[in-house]
C-alpha positions as CSV (number, residue, x, y, z in Angstrom):
1,S,0.0,0.0,0.0
2,N,1.0,3.6,-0.6
3,Y,-0.2,5.3,2.6
4,R,0.5,8.9,3.4
5,R,1.6,9.1,7.0
6,N,1.5,12.2,9.1
7,W,4.4,12.0,11.6
8,Q,3.5,15.1,13.7
9,P,5.1,14.7,17.1
10,G,2.5,15.0,19.9
11,G,-0.2,15.3,17.2
12,T,-3.8,14.3,17.4
13,F,-4.9,11.6,14.9
14,F,-8.1,10.1,13.6
15,F,-8.2,6.4,12.9
16,T,-10.7,3.9,11.4
17,V,-9.8,0.2,12.0
18,N,-11.8,-2.6,10.3
19,L,-11.9,-6.3,10.8
20,A,-10.5,-8.3,7.9
21,N,-13.9,-10.1,7.6
22,R,-16.6,-7.5,8.2
23,A,-19.7,-9.3,6.8
24,G,-22.0,-10.1,9.8
25,N,-19.1,-10.0,12.2
26,D,-19.8,-8.7,15.7
27,L,-16.4,-9.7,17.2
28,L,-15.5,-6.2,18.5
29,I,-18.6,-5.8,20.6
30,R,-18.9,-9.4,21.6
31,H,-15.4,-9.2,23.1
32,V,-15.3,-5.5,24.0
33,D,-13.8,-6.4,27.4
34,L,-10.8,-8.0,25.8
35,L,-10.4,-4.9,23.6
36,R,-10.6,-2.6,26.7
37,H,-7.9,-4.8,28.3
38,A,-5.7,-4.5,25.2
39,V,-6.0,-0.7,25.3
40,R,-5.2,-0.5,29.0
41,V,-2.1,-2.7,28.7
42,T,-0.9,-0.7,25.7
43,K,-1.6,2.7,27.3
44,A,0.5,1.6,30.4
45,A,3.5,0.8,28.2
46,H,3.0,3.5,25.5
47,P,1.0,6.5,26.8
48,L,-1.6,8.2,24.7
49,D,-4.6,10.4,25.4
50,I,-7.9,9.0,24.0
51,V,-9.9,11.9,22.8
52,A,-12.8,9.7,21.5
53,W,-13.4,6.1,20.7
54,V,-16.4,4.4,19.1
55,V,-16.6,0.7,18.7
56,H,-19.0,-0.8,16.2
57,P,-19.5,-4.6,15.7
58,D,-17.0,-4.8,12.8
59,H,-14.9,-1.6,12.9
60,M,-13.9,1.2,15.2
61,H,-13.0,4.9,15.1
62,A,-10.6,6.5,17.5
63,I,-9.0,9.9,18.0
64,W,-5.8,9.9,19.9
65,T,-3.3,12.6,21.0
66,L,0.3,11.3,21.5
67,P,2.8,12.7,24.0
68,D,5.0,15.5,23.0
69,G,7.8,14.3,20.8
70,D,6.1,11.0,20.1
71,T,5.0,10.0,16.6
72,D,4.6,6.2,16.9
73,Y,0.9,5.5,16.7
74,A,1.6,2.4,14.6
75,L,3.4,0.8,17.6
76,R,0.3,1.4,19.7
77,W,-2.1,-0.1,17.1
78,R,0.2,-3.1,16.6
79,A,0.2,-3.7,20.4
80,I,-3.6,-3.3,20.7
81,K,-4.2,-5.7,17.8
82,S,-1.7,-8.3,19.0
83,I,-3.0,-8.3,22.6
84,F,-6.6,-8.4,21.5
85,S,-6.1,-11.2,19.0
86,R,-4.0,-13.4,21.4
87,S,-6.7,-12.9,24.1
88,L,-9.6,-14.3,22.0
89,P,-10.9,-17.7,22.9
């Protein structure tokens, strides 16, 4: 993919994250407690300010502000996805 990345240190960013298989999939709301756990663990290791977060059955939207001097939102998403996926039954 040819993504355009905005690497603004301490910036505020909007994200949409989709499940790979969205059709009729309610995984995110069915296991929202695991998602919350993944976010808590990630925030403890890699701080971020959650401005807003909306979870739908098959996708989610989030607005984050990163700490001053920090641009690595990809690291945070990678951690959240990994922890969530590995926690699923």
